[in-house]
Every structure is written in C-alpha cells, then in structure tokens.
Residue, then its C-alpha position, 0 to 999 in steps of 0.5 A: m264081943a258080943i258085936t262082933s259076934s253078932v255081926n259075923w253071925g249076921a253075916n253068914l246069915l246073909i251069905s248063907l240066904t242070898f249065896l244061892t240065889v246070886i249064882e242063878s242071877v250071875g254067875l259063880p266067879k262073879v259070886l266069888f270075885i264079889y266075896a274075894f273082893l269083900c274080904l280084901m276090904s275087910a282085911i285093908f280095914t283090919i290092917m289101917f285101922v284096928p290097932n295092933t295088941k299082941g304081947q300088951s297088958l289090958e291097962q296098956i290096951s286100954k290107955q292105947l284105944s282111950d288115946r285118939s292118936y291111936m287111929k293117925k299111927a295106924i294108918c300106914c299110907a298116911v300123908t303128913i297134913p300141915k297144920t294150916h293151908a296158908p303159905s308161910e310167908l303170909l304166916n310171918n306177915k305180922q303188920g297187914s301189909q298185903l304181899l304182891 
C-alpha cells in the first residue's frame, strides 16, 4: 500500500510540475491526448496483470499471489504456447534416423 501511495504522489507531482510547461510547448490537445493514452495503457496493464480479488479472503489472495501461474490466467488474450517447437514427427522418431 505504501508503494502504491508513493507512486501516486510521485505521478501527481510530476504532472503538476510539467503540465504548464508542456502545454506551452506542444499545446493543450496534444498534452491531453498523451495523458489519455497513458491512462489507457495503465488500464490495460491493470486488466491484464492485476488479479481479481473480489469476495476472496486474505488467505485465498495470498495463495493466489504465491502461485506463479496466475499471470498466465490473467491475460485475456493469451496465446497457447506449444511445449516444443519441433514437429511431432521428430519427437516420435526414437531411432534417431533422419526424416526426408
């Protein structure tokens, strides 16, 4: 929680210090587009990588976070990665002969 609050305060400070300077150099519409783009990227990151903990006890959340495979389950557009890149004919070839 402390890290999250620190990052939030840091981001607010960065925006407060740079907002007027950036508006003067590139204009208001471009600045707002940049901020909207960054907000969209953070929303996509949250949807893809932050696990849903609604209605779960602290023990369930701890167990879920300790399991390293929750990241694979959280990605909504996950592509199934094959275990090997070799064709099945090569894997089944036990004699070591070459296939033509």
